[in-house]
Backbone bond lengths (Angstrom), bond angles and torsions (degrees), N, CA, C in turn:
res aa  C-N    CA-C-N  psi(-1)  N-CA   C-N-CA  omega(-1)  CA-C   N-CA-C  phi
1 M - - - 1.465 - - 1.526 112.25 -
2 P 1.347 119.50 -46.68 1.460 119.51 176.38 1.529 111.40 -57.39
3 C 1.352 115.82 -38.56 1.461 119.41 179.41 1.528 110.35 -63.30
4 F 1.332 116.23 -40.05 1.467 120.64 179.70 1.532 110.42 -62.66
5 R 1.370 115.21 -43.21 1.465 118.14 178.76 1.527 110.90 -64.50
6 W 1.315 115.96 -36.12 1.470 119.65 178.70 1.525 110.34 -64.04
7 L 1.345 116.25 -40.41 1.454 119.98 178.94 1.528 111.30 -64.48
8 L 1.357 115.79 -41.89 1.456 119.32 178.37 1.532 110.78 -60.91
9 A 1.329 115.61 -43.94 1.462 119.65 179.54 1.517 111.06 -63.47
10 S 1.325 116.32 -38.08 1.463 120.10 179.76 1.515 110.97 -64.89
11 F 1.361 115.49 -43.26 1.468 119.26 178.42 1.532 110.97 -63.48
12 A 1.338 115.96 -38.76 1.469 119.57 179.90 1.527 111.15 -64.19
13 L 1.332 116.59 -43.54 1.458 120.18 178.98 1.521 111.18 -65.19
14 A 1.334 116.25 -38.05 1.462 119.93 178.50 1.520 110.37 -64.76
15 G 1.332 115.81 -38.35 1.457 119.59 178.70 1.506 111.99 -65.45
16 L 1.341 115.68 -41.85 1.460 119.15 177.89 1.520 111.00 -63.19
17 A 1.336 116.21 -40.45 1.461 119.98 179.34 1.524 110.38 -63.52
18 A 1.338 115.79 -39.29 1.458 119.19 -179.76 1.517 111.54 -66.57
19 C 1.349 116.47 -29.84 1.467 120.58 -178.24 1.531 112.41 -84.12
20 A 1.340 117.55 -13.84 1.461 120.05 -179.08 1.526 109.61 -62.43
21 V 1.328 116.51 136.52 1.459 121.34 -177.04 1.520 108.80 -103.32
22 P 1.331 118.72 120.00 1.465 119.52 175.71 1.526 110.24 -60.34
23 P 1.327 118.96 144.50 1.460 120.83 -176.75 1.520 113.62 -59.74
24 D 1.331 117.96 -26.86 1.466 120.71 -179.11 1.526 112.37 -102.12
25 A 1.337 117.23 22.91 1.461 120.68 -177.30 1.523 113.13 -62.20
26 H 1.330 118.10 -26.83 1.465 121.26 -178.88 1.526 112.78 -84.98
27 V 1.323 117.03 -10.29 1.462 121.14 -170.17 1.526 110.58 -83.24
28 P 1.340 118.15 133.54 1.467 119.93 178.37 1.522 111.28 -64.79
29 P 1.339 117.22 151.88 1.471 120.05 -175.41 1.518 114.03 -55.62
30 F 1.347 118.20 -36.36 1.466 118.75 -176.74 1.516 112.06 -62.56
31 A 1.347 117.28 -27.88 1.460 120.92 178.38 1.518 111.74 -95.39
32 R 1.327 116.72 -29.70 1.461 119.86 -176.68 1.528 111.02 -74.89
33 D 1.329 117.96 -39.65 1.474 119.44 -173.39 1.540 114.00 -67.34
34 P 1.309 124.76 -43.12 1.459 127.94 -21.75 1.520 109.78 -85.41
35 Y 1.338 115.87 168.07 1.465 119.37 179.01 1.526 110.98 -67.85
36 Q 1.335 116.54 -35.07 1.460 121.49 175.85 1.524 108.79 -133.94
37 P 1.337 118.01 146.52 1.469 120.14 179.83 1.528 110.98 -61.70
38 I 1.308 115.72 148.98 1.465 120.03 175.34 1.520 109.29 -60.41
39 S 1.324 115.80 145.20 1.462 121.93 177.84 1.523 108.99 -141.86
40 R 1.306 116.23 161.44 1.458 120.31 175.27 1.526 110.16 -60.48
41 R 1.309 116.84 -39.08 1.459 120.17 -178.68 1.524 110.84 -62.22
42 S 1.331 117.64 -40.74 1.467 119.28 -178.88 1.527 110.66 -68.91
43 V 1.332 118.20 -38.18 1.472 120.80 177.50 1.525 109.97 -60.19
44 V 1.324 116.47 -47.41 1.464 120.67 -179.22 1.520 110.79 -64.75
45 A 1.320 117.08 -44.14 1.463 120.88 -177.25 1.524 111.39 -61.46
46 I 1.329 117.01 -41.04 1.469 120.19 -179.82 1.519 110.58 -69.78
47 A 1.342 117.15 -42.26 1.465 119.79 178.37 1.527 110.95 -60.84
48 L 1.338 117.03 -43.09 1.458 120.10 179.88 1.529 111.89 -69.84
49 R 1.305 117.16 -34.52 1.465 119.89 175.91 1.524 110.53 -59.47
50 E 1.337 115.54 -45.05 1.463 118.93 179.43 1.527 111.17 -66.61
51 W 1.321 116.98 -38.46 1.470 120.57 177.88 1.524 110.88 -60.10
52 R 1.325 116.57 -43.20 1.467 119.77 178.27 1.518 111.11 -65.36
53 L 1.333 116.88 -39.20 1.460 120.38 179.87 1.527 111.17 -59.59
54 W 1.322 118.14 -33.99 1.466 122.91 -179.26 1.522 112.29 -86.40
55 G 1.328 117.73 10.28 1.462 120.69 174.00 1.512 115.42 98.11
56 G 1.331 118.01 8.72 1.463 120.00 177.52 1.516 114.05 64.59
57 R 1.314 116.81 43.62 1.471 121.26 -177.77 1.526 111.10 -72.46
58 V 1.336 115.89 137.86 1.462 122.77 175.34 1.523 107.48 -128.25
59 D 1.330 117.13 130.02 1.468 120.97 179.34 1.519 109.19 -138.98
60 D 1.335 115.50 103.66 1.454 121.17 178.65 1.530 112.45 -106.51
61 A 1.325 116.52 9.38 1.465 120.28 178.96 1.531 109.97 -75.87
62 P 1.317 117.60 155.66 1.471 120.05 175.41 1.525 110.46 -59.92
63 P 1.320 117.97 149.43 1.467 120.50 178.77 1.525 111.24 -56.69
64 G 1.323 116.25 139.95 1.449 120.78 178.16 1.511 114.29 84.10
65 S 1.339 118.01 2.14 1.459 120.01 -178.38 1.525 112.08 -71.17
66 A 1.323 116.22 -37.32 1.460 120.03 -176.93 1.530 110.00 -86.24
67 P 1.327 117.76 148.83 1.469 119.84 176.58 1.522 110.65 -66.02
68 P 1.319 118.26 153.54 1.475 120.47 179.56 1.531 110.97 -58.40
69 Q 1.323 115.30 143.78 1.462 120.19 178.18 1.524 110.54 -79.20
70 A 1.323 116.03 139.50 1.461 119.80 172.04 1.524 108.66 -68.51
71 P 1.330 118.19 149.14 1.467 120.17 -177.52 1.521 113.97 -51.13
72 D 1.344 117.57 -39.91 1.460 119.19 -177.82 1.520 112.39 -78.89
73 Q 1.345 116.82 -1.01 1.462 121.34 176.88 1.528 112.34 -108.98
74 M 1.320 116.70 -1.96 1.467 119.97 179.00 1.531 108.88 -74.07
75 P 1.330 117.68 119.33 1.463 119.06 -177.33 1.531 113.36 -55.00
76 E 1.335 116.95 -39.53 1.461 120.17 -176.64 1.525 113.76 -63.93
77 R 1.328 117.87 -14.86 1.459 121.85 -179.78 1.533 112.32 -104.97
78 M 1.337 116.65 2.61 1.456 120.55 -177.51 1.526 111.38 -85.18
79 P 1.338 117.83 151.54 1.465 120.84 177.43 1.529 111.05 -56.44
80 G 1.312 115.70 136.03 1.450 121.66 -178.24 1.510 113.57 90.72
81 L 1.339 117.03 -27.14 1.457 120.35 -179.12 1.518 112.36 -103.91
82 W 1.346 118.23 -35.26 1.465 116.95 174.91 1.521 109.76 -63.22
83 Q 1.325 116.90 -31.99 1.464 119.91 176.23 1.531 110.85 -67.64
84 R 1.335 115.69 -36.28 1.467 118.41 179.49 1.519 110.41 -65.35
85 V 1.325 117.14 -40.64 1.465 119.45 174.97 1.528 109.50 -60.49
86 G 1.337 116.19 -38.57 1.465 119.53 176.14 1.517 112.15 -59.06
87 E 1.325 116.83 -35.12 1.464 119.59 177.08 1.522 111.52 -69.69
88 Y 1.330 117.56 -35.14 1.472 119.20 175.34 1.529 109.86 -61.09
89 W 1.338 116.27 -44.97 1.468 119.91 178.59 1.534 110.28 -65.07
90 W 1.312 117.69 -47.33 1.464 122.26 -174.27 1.531 111.98 -62.54
91 L 1.324 116.10 -41.18 1.460 120.52 -176.72 1.525 112.99 -93.01
92 G 1.330 116.71 -31.25 1.455 119.33 -177.00 1.510 113.98 -78.45
93 M 1.330 116.63 -35.07 1.468 120.57 -179.97 1.526 110.44 -87.66
94 D 1.319 116.26 161.99 1.458 120.58 176.99 1.524 110.23 -67.80
95 A 1.310 115.66 141.13 1.457 120.70 179.20 1.529 109.85 -59.03
96 G 1.313 115.75 140.50 1.460 120.74 -179.97 1.506 113.81 91.17
97 S 1.340 118.27 -11.75 1.461 120.33 179.01 1.521 109.62 -75.72
98 R 1.318 115.63 152.73 1.462 120.51 178.26 1.524 110.48 -60.99
99 Q 1.327 116.99 -41.14 1.459 120.57 -176.79 1.522 112.55 -64.03
100 S 1.331 116.92 -27.00 1.465 119.26 -177.49 1.520 111.84 -65.04
101 R 1.326 118.19 -12.82 1.463 122.10 -179.37 1.529 112.40 -99.59
102 W 1.324 117.91 -0.80 1.457 121.04 179.82 1.526 110.82 -77.23
103 T 1.333 116.51 161.93 1.457 122.86 169.25 1.532 107.60 -131.31
104 G 1.330 115.98 -165.65 1.463 119.26 177.60 1.503 113.73 -71.13
105 K 1.347 116.98 -10.47 1.468 118.04 178.43 1.523 113.26 -151.21
106 H 1.342 117.64 11.58 1.462 120.81 -178.16 1.523 111.79 -122.05
107 T 1.321 115.03 145.36 1.457 121.98 171.69 1.529 109.14 -78.64
108 A 1.328 116.13 178.22 1.464 120.69 178.26 1.515 111.85 -64.80
109 A 1.329 117.60 -20.72 1.463 121.84 178.20 1.527 111.95 -89.20
110 G 1.335 117.03 2.32 1.455 120.27 179.61 1.509 114.78 82.53
111 Q 1.343 116.68 12.10 1.461 120.84 179.57 1.530 110.04 -90.15
112 V 1.328 117.10 139.75 1.459 120.95 176.82 1.528 109.06 -72.61
113 F 1.340 116.62 125.48 1.464 119.18 178.08 1.530 109.11 -94.62
114 P 1.331 117.68 152.06 1.469 120.24 -179.46 1.524 111.15 -64.87
115 A 1.322 116.39 145.84 1.460 120.32 178.60 1.529 111.40 -59.82
116 A 1.325 117.28 -25.25 1.463 120.86 -178.83 1.524 112.45 -63.96
117 V 1.329 117.57 -20.82 1.472 120.17 -178.80 1.524 111.08 -109.54
118 N 1.331 117.20 23.53 1.465 120.94 178.76 1.528 112.46 -51.58
119 G 1.335 115.72 -36.22 1.454 119.64 -176.82 1.510 114.19 -58.99
120 R 1.323 116.79 -26.77 1.473 119.68 177.86 1.520 111.49 -70.67
121 Y 1.325 116.03 -17.19 1.460 120.99 -177.24 1.533 110.38 -121.10
122 A 1.336 115.97 32.17 1.468 120.93 -178.85 1.532 109.73 -59.09
123 W 1.327 116.47 131.96 1.461 120.13 -169.67 1.525 114.43 -116.10
124 S 1.337 117.59 14.62 1.465 118.48 -178.04 1.527 112.34 -64.95
125 A 1.329 117.85 -37.57 1.469 120.09 177.37 1.520 110.94 -73.40
126 A 1.329 117.08 -32.35 1.467 120.12 175.03 1.524 110.05 -62.93
127 F 1.343 116.80 -37.16 1.459 120.62 178.07 1.525 110.74 -63.25
128 V 1.336 117.26 -47.94 1.468 120.49 177.56 1.521 110.36 -59.33
129 S 1.333 116.46 -44.82 1.463 120.51 -179.69 1.524 111.06 -61.93
130 Y 1.327 116.53 -40.97 1.466 121.34 177.83 1.529 110.47 -60.42
131 V 1.323 117.20 -48.90 1.460 120.38 -178.41 1.528 110.46 -59.33
132 M 1.329 116.90 -46.63 1.460 120.29 -178.51 1.525 111.22 -66.21
133 R 1.331 116.84 -39.58 1.466 120.39 -179.37 1.530 110.54 -64.80
134 I 1.335 117.13 -48.89 1.458 120.71 -177.70 1.522 111.45 -69.61
135 A 1.333 117.47 -27.59 1.464 120.72 177.23 1.523 112.34 -72.52
136 G 1.351 117.25 -12.96 1.461 120.05 176.08 1.504 115.13 103.10
137 A 1.355 117.72 25.17 1.469 120.01 -179.50 1.521 112.82 -67.90
138 G 1.337 117.60 -21.90 1.459 120.27 178.62 1.511 112.30 58.28
139 S 1.312 116.40 -136.18 1.462 121.33 -176.73 1.529 112.83 -84.37
140 R 1.317 117.90 5.83 1.465 120.94 -175.81 1.527 112.92 -88.51
141 F 1.333 117.67 -7.67 1.458 119.42 179.53 1.523 109.39 -115.14
142 P 1.356 117.59 136.57 1.467 121.01 -179.43 1.533 111.94 -84.71
143 Y 1.325 116.39 81.23 1.468 121.74 -176.98 1.522 110.08 -58.56
144 S 1.341 115.39 137.48 1.460 118.90 -174.27 1.522 110.00 -163.06
145 D 1.331 115.40 157.77 1.467 120.61 172.06 1.521 110.92 -88.02
146 A 1.338 117.62 4.08 1.468 122.14 -179.59 1.525 109.12 -129.20
147 H 1.329 117.13 124.32 1.464 120.70 178.01 1.522 111.27 -58.20
148 A 1.335 117.24 -31.89 1.459 120.65 -177.11 1.520 111.98 -57.46
149 T 1.320 117.27 -28.82 1.466 120.36 -178.57 1.517 110.83 -60.29
150 Y 1.337 116.77 -52.58 1.470 116.90 -176.93 1.522 112.01 -82.60
151 I 1.332 118.48 -20.86 1.465 119.41 172.51 1.532 109.57 -63.59
152 D 1.322 116.48 -48.75 1.466 120.13 -178.23 1.523 111.76 -65.15
153 I 1.330 117.42 -41.07 1.467 119.93 178.98 1.526 110.18 -64.35
154 A 1.335 117.08 -38.77 1.465 120.07 178.09 1.529 110.86 -63.15
155 K 1.327 117.18 -38.77 1.472 119.34 177.85 1.525 110.67 -67.89
156 E 1.319 116.99 -38.73 1.464 120.05 176.17 1.526 110.75 -63.61
157 M 1.326 117.02 -33.99 1.466 120.31 174.17 1.522 110.32 -63.40
158 A 1.335 116.49 -43.12 1.460 120.16 -179.79 1.523 111.75 -63.85
159 E 1.332 116.19 -30.61 1.463 121.53 -179.95 1.518 112.56 -92.12
160 H 1.332 116.47 6.07 1.473 122.73 179.31 1.528 112.36 60.49
161 R 1.338 114.99 31.59 1.465 120.08 175.90 1.523 111.20 -104.99
162 A 1.325 116.52 -1.24 1.461 122.94 173.96 1.523 106.85 -140.46
163 H 1.312 116.30 158.08 1.456 120.03 -174.23 1.531 110.39 -143.59
164 G 1.324 115.43 147.63 1.456 121.20 170.78 1.512 116.85 89.55
165 W 1.348 118.24 -7.76 1.458 119.65 -178.20 1.527 110.68 -79.72
166 L 1.320 115.33 160.84 1.465 121.87 -175.94 1.518 112.66 -77.48
167 V 1.338 117.93 -22.78 1.463 121.81 -173.43 1.525 111.35 -113.13
168 V 1.323 114.83 144.81 1.467 121.01 174.77 1.522 107.42 -137.46
169 A 1.327 116.89 138.74 1.469 121.85 -175.72 1.527 110.94 -77.31
170 E 1.345 114.59 141.88 1.463 122.32 175.49 1.522 108.88 -131.15
171 R 1.327 115.82 145.72 1.461 120.23 176.87 1.535 110.00 -67.47
172 P 1.334 117.21 140.90 1.472 119.04 -179.46 1.523 113.97 -67.51
173 D 1.337 117.61 -18.08 1.457 120.40 177.85 1.523 112.95 -98.33
174 A 1.340 116.55 2.34 1.459 119.54 -174.56 1.520 113.80 -121.74
175 Y 1.314 117.62 -9.02 1.469 120.78 -174.79 1.517 109.29 -142.77
176 A 1.329 116.46 135.15 1.466 122.04 177.33 1.524 109.17 -92.58
177 P 1.327 118.69 117.42 1.466 120.67 -177.93 1.524 111.90 -59.08
178 E 1.319 114.57 144.63 1.456 121.90 176.07 1.528 108.96 -112.80
179 P 1.312 118.10 159.40 1.462 120.17 177.22 1.533 111.87 -53.95
180 G 1.312 115.21 133.48 1.463 121.72 -176.63 1.509 112.83 101.03
181 D 1.340 117.49 -25.33 1.464 120.79 176.77 1.533 110.31 -68.41
182 L 1.334 115.14 165.28 1.456 121.76 174.58 1.524 109.13 -111.32
183 I 1.335 116.27 139.76 1.462 120.14 170.01 1.528 107.09 -114.35
184 C 1.334 116.29 137.30 1.462 120.12 -168.56 1.529 111.90 -132.87
185 Q 1.306 114.00 152.03 1.467 122.34 178.82 1.519 109.44 -138.20
186 G 1.324 116.30 152.39 1.451 120.89 169.09 1.519 109.52 -80.43
187 R 1.323 116.39 151.75 1.465 120.77 -179.13 1.522 110.18 -126.73
188 D 1.340 114.89 161.12 1.460 121.47 175.18 1.526 110.04 52.01
189 R 1.316 118.84 -121.43 1.460 120.70 -177.07 1.521 112.65 -65.18
190 A 1.348 117.77 -16.20 1.463 121.82 -178.97 1.522 112.14 -103.35
191 A 1.333 117.55 14.90 1.464 121.04 -174.98 1.527 112.43 -62.76
192 G 1.322 118.18 -27.37 1.453 120.69 -179.75 1.515 114.03 -95.05
193 M 1.313 117.66 8.11 1.458 120.91 -177.06 1.527 111.01 -66.50
194 T 1.336 116.09 145.03 1.461 121.38 -179.30 1.526 110.51 -119.28
195 Y 1.313 114.27 168.94 1.468 121.41 178.74 1.520 111.43 -54.60
196 D 1.329 116.70 -41.92 1.462 120.22 -175.17 1.522 113.05 -69.78
197 Q 1.322 118.08 -14.40 1.464 121.06 178.30 1.534 112.74 -87.84
198 L 1.311 116.11 -1.24 1.459 120.80 178.74 1.518 110.15 -91.35
199 P 1.343 117.63 150.91 1.465 127.98 -7.22 1.527 110.99 -71.78
200 H 1.318 115.84 154.71 1.455 120.29 -170.96 1.519 113.52 -131.22
201 G 1.319 118.22 1.54 1.454 119.07 -174.65 1.514 110.51 80.72
202 L 1.318 117.11 -164.67 1.458 120.81 -176.36 1.526 110.49 -70.71
203 F 1.326 116.90 126.80 1.460 122.17 177.49 1.530 108.12 -153.72
204 P 1.339 117.93 154.07 1.466 120.31 179.91 1.519 110.76 -70.57
205 A 1.329 115.89 133.57 1.464 120.46 -176.16 1.521 109.35 -153.77
206 H 1.312 114.73 172.38 1.463 121.04 173.65 1.523 108.52 -147.53
207 C 1.329 116.18 139.81 1.461 121.82 175.82 1.523 109.60 -128.18
208 D 1.326 116.14 142.46 1.460 123.56 174.04 1.523 109.06 -116.66
209 I 1.326 115.71 155.87 1.459 122.07 178.98 1.522 109.25 -97.04
210 V 1.321 116.99 127.15 1.466 121.29 177.78 1.527 108.27 -73.42
211 V 1.333 116.10 126.12 1.472 120.32 179.88 1.520 112.38 -116.03
212 A 1.325 118.88 -13.10 1.463 120.92 178.05 1.516 109.64 -157.74
213 T 1.333 115.31 149.35 1.455 122.13 179.79 1.528 108.97 -131.54
214 P 1.335 118.56 161.48 1.465 120.28 -179.32 1.529 111.11 -62.94
215 P 1.314 117.60 145.12 1.471 119.38 176.33 1.514 110.78 -61.92
216 S 1.322 116.48 142.30 1.471 120.25 -176.84 1.516 112.44 -69.45
217 N 1.339 116.93 -18.51 1.470 120.01 -177.77 1.530 112.37 -106.16
218 A 1.356 116.21 24.85 1.462 119.38 -179.19 1.524 109.77 -63.35
219 P 1.345 118.09 135.42 1.468 120.18 -179.19 1.518 110.76 -69.38
220 P 1.338 118.29 144.09 1.470 120.52 178.15 1.519 110.91 -66.81
221 G 1.329 115.68 149.11 1.446 120.49 177.43 1.507 114.28 81.79
222 G 1.321 118.19 5.37 1.449 121.17 179.12 1.512 111.52 -88.34
223 T 1.325 115.70 -149.20 1.458 121.20 179.00 1.524 109.67 -61.71
224 P 1.333 119.00 134.03 1.469 120.11 178.05 1.523 110.45 -54.34
225 P 1.324 117.18 137.14 1.465 119.35 -176.18 1.527 112.29 -67.51
226 E 1.314 115.34 148.50 1.456 121.34 177.73 1.521 108.71 -153.28
227 I 1.311 115.73 155.00 1.447 120.83 171.45 1.527 108.40 -105.72
228 T 1.312 116.50 159.06 1.454 122.19 -179.81 1.519 108.34 -112.98
229 V 1.332 115.62 131.75 1.467 120.49 -177.15 1.526 109.29 -129.43
230 V 1.321 114.99 156.40 1.462 122.71 176.78 1.521 107.78 -128.34
231 G 1.337 116.10 134.29 1.460 120.34 179.96 1.511 111.73 -138.35
232 G 1.315 115.69 154.99 1.451 121.94 176.99 1.514 111.67 -92.56
233 N 1.331 115.97 155.11 1.467 123.51 179.61 1.518 111.94 58.50
234 V 1.323 116.58 32.00 1.460 122.40 172.04 1.523 105.99 -101.10
235 D 1.313 117.34 118.52 1.472 121.82 -171.15 1.527 110.12 59.33
236 N 1.329 116.80 32.38 1.473 122.24 179.40 1.522 111.96 60.78
237 A 1.337 116.13 33.20 1.457 121.68 -177.42 1.526 108.46 -156.35
238 V 1.320 116.71 179.99 1.462 121.86 167.48 1.523 106.04 -91.28
239 T 1.325 115.94 119.55 1.459 121.64 -167.63 1.523 110.58 -133.19
240 M 1.327 115.21 146.56 1.462 122.88 176.56 1.525 109.54 -100.10
241 K 1.317 115.50 144.96 1.458 119.95 169.50 1.519 109.12 -144.70
242 H 1.334 115.23 165.42 1.451 122.04 -177.58 1.527 108.93 -115.89
243 V 1.319 115.53 136.47 1.464 121.57 -172.21 1.527 109.20 -122.48
244 P 1.340 118.09 122.63 1.461 120.32 179.59 1.529 111.62 -66.48
245 V 1.325 114.66 143.82 1.463 121.19 179.53 1.520 109.21 -136.09
246 T 1.306 116.17 168.73 1.465 121.61 177.42 1.525 109.78 -72.56
247 A 1.314 115.85 173.68 1.462 120.51 -179.63 1.517 112.19 -58.90
248 D 1.327 117.03 -28.08 1.462 119.87 178.16 1.526 112.16 -99.79
249 G 1.346 116.84 15.47 1.462 120.30 168.67 1.511 116.72 89.18
250 R 1.319 118.92 13.22 1.464 120.75 -177.41 1.528 111.20 -96.41
251 L 1.343 114.86 153.94 1.465 120.42 -178.09 1.514 112.78 -73.87
252 A 1.309 117.46 -22.93 1.459 121.59 -174.83 1.527 110.77 -133.44
253 A 1.321 115.19 152.83 1.458 122.04 175.98 1.535 109.70 -72.49
254 P 1.333 117.43 167.71 1.472 119.47 -179.85 1.519 114.11 -54.97
255 D 1.346 118.10 -27.83 1.462 119.92 179.39 1.525 112.49 -83.47
256 G 1.341 117.02 3.26 1.454 121.24 178.07 1.512 114.99 92.49
257 T 1.347 118.22 -2.94 1.466 120.97 -179.66 1.529 110.06 -71.67
258 V 1.326 116.56 122.46 1.458 121.63 179.01 1.524 108.97 -74.39
259 L 1.336 116.88 132.13 1.459 120.30 -175.73 1.525 112.57 -73.45
260 D 1.318 117.85 -28.46 1.459 121.45 -177.40 1.531 109.32 -77.30
261 P 1.331 118.86 114.64 1.466 119.34 -179.16 1.521 113.48 -75.49
262 R 1.348 117.34 -8.62 1.470 120.68 -175.29 1.517 113.14 -91.42
263 Y 1.333 116.33 -34.72 1.464 120.25 -170.66 1.531 110.57 -132.53
264 P 1.337 117.85 135.83 1.470 121.31 -177.51 1.536 112.46 -87.44
265 W 1.320 116.73 66.55 1.470 120.02 -179.14 1.524 109.95 -56.08
266 M 1.328 116.34 128.44 1.471 118.99 -174.66 1.520 113.64 -119.41
267 V 1.341 118.14 -15.82 1.455 119.67 -175.67 1.519 109.67 -158.87
268 V 1.322 115.19 147.76 1.458 122.07 170.29 1.521 107.16 -109.75
269 L 1.324 116.58 132.25 1.457 120.62 173.94 1.522 107.58 -98.59
270 R 1.309 115.20 103.80 1.466 121.42 -177.79 1.524 110.02 -80.76
271 L 1.327 115.92 131.05 1.459 120.06 174.24 1.523 108.72 -76.78
272 R 1.298 116.00 131.92 1.461 120.79 179.09 1.535 108.62 -82.72
273 L 1.323 113.23 66.26 1.463 122.22 -178.13 1.521 108.48 -135.39
274 P 1.330 117.63 152.91 1.470 119.07 177.07 1.514 111.08 -68.16
275 P 1.332 117.37 155.92 1.470 120.06 176.59 1.515 110.37 -66.45
276 A 1.316 115.62 159.14 1.461 121.16 179.51 1.515 110.01 -108.86
277 A 1.331 115.54 159.61 1.460 120.69 177.40 1.519 109.78 -67.34
278 P 1.342 117.76 150.13 1.468 119.67 178.85 1.523 112.00 -61.44
279 V 1.322 115.47 149.05 1.460 121.27 174.35 1.518 107.94 -126.89
280 G 1.320 117.60 -176.61 1.456 121.70 -175.45 1.511 113.00 -71.27
281 P 1.338 116.02 176.50 1.469 121.00 -179.23 1.516 112.75 -59.48
282 V 1.320 116.17 148.26 1.456 123.00 179.04 1.524 109.16 -94.11
283 P 1.344 119.01 133.09 1.464 119.85 176.79 1.530 110.78 -57.42
284 G 1.331 116.41 142.06 1.457 120.32 178.86 1.507 113.75 86.69
285 T 1.353 117.03 3.31 1.458 120.21 178.82 1.524 108.90 -119.32
286 A 1.309 115.44 165.10 1.468 120.88 179.74 1.522 109.61 -85.04
287 G 1.331 116.35 60.11 1.450 120.45 177.98 1.509 114.13 77.51
288 Q 1.324 118.37 12.87 1.460 120.64 -179.80 1.518 110.46 -68.63
289 G 1.314 116.46 142.77 1.447 120.60 170.60 1.506 109.64 -85.62
290 A 1.313 116.41 154.94 1.454 119.79 -179.45 1.513 111.75 -69.96
291 F 1.328 117.77 -19.98 1.449 119.06 -178.68 1.515 110.35 -132.86
292 A 1.310 114.75 130.92 1.448 120.53 179.18 1.523 110.08 -84.88
293 A 1.329 115.77 -179.01 1.444 119.34 176.38 1.523 110.38 -60.95
294 P 1.336 118.29 143.79 1.463 120.30 -177.18 1.524 111.83 -58.38
295 S 1.320 115.06 147.41 1.455 121.74 173.37 1.518 107.52 -140.77
296 P 1.321 118.88 157.30 1.459 120.66 -175.57 1.521 111.63 -61.20
297 T 1.320 116.93 139.38 1.449 123.29 172.98 1.507 108.11 -137.64
298 G 1.314 116.26 168.22 1.452 118.55 177.79 1.483 110.67 169.54
């Protein structure tokens, strides 16, 4: 009899193991294996592809300048686009998670949620996770529905308290972002957060993907330098904006003052990837190339 009970328990455990869902079960083989190693170029290309799919929106106005969108005018709730947000959740989040079943307007149960509670289903981190997953980051990126997750891990990497992750935190006054990197800010109650306060646990934040940087041979006295970034859930869409930088491409001056008066950028998440060769101008930029001159990474 004890042997019989042992066999039953063994079968039960085997069944549970068979039902366990690997976190990357939703990911296509070309990204899961991956067929090619992740690169800065692939991160930028995927981010720009999504930006074009959403209509090539550019918004350089200060936050809150535009009137609120009516629910039926929110891009994320429109046919063809709420499904795309669902793909960000499905592919960006780990398989089996509740969030992986969300869309731009549906709960995990498939019910339409009111536009008034959109914030509970904010998908900007899902967008970043989707881009990194499809670009081939594999197990090296901490996929999450919260930007704070990978911001904190990147800071722990910088402090040598974590190892093996794709991102490492850099001070905004000490490092010039390159295409593929993330630039991040605290939001709402965390709007005044600084690099030195990281890691901080769960906090509201937003990160954008750098898709273009100023040319290294730009003549002095010309157009003020800026980088071009793309982010998800900006104006309820995938949107591009331009961020002023110093002459050497940094978000902040040597004294730590952030040049962008609209957003309190506090950290750059550097991809631990080699630089890529320059490519042609990026749409929506003032002739910027997607890749700047190489600089050391590691």
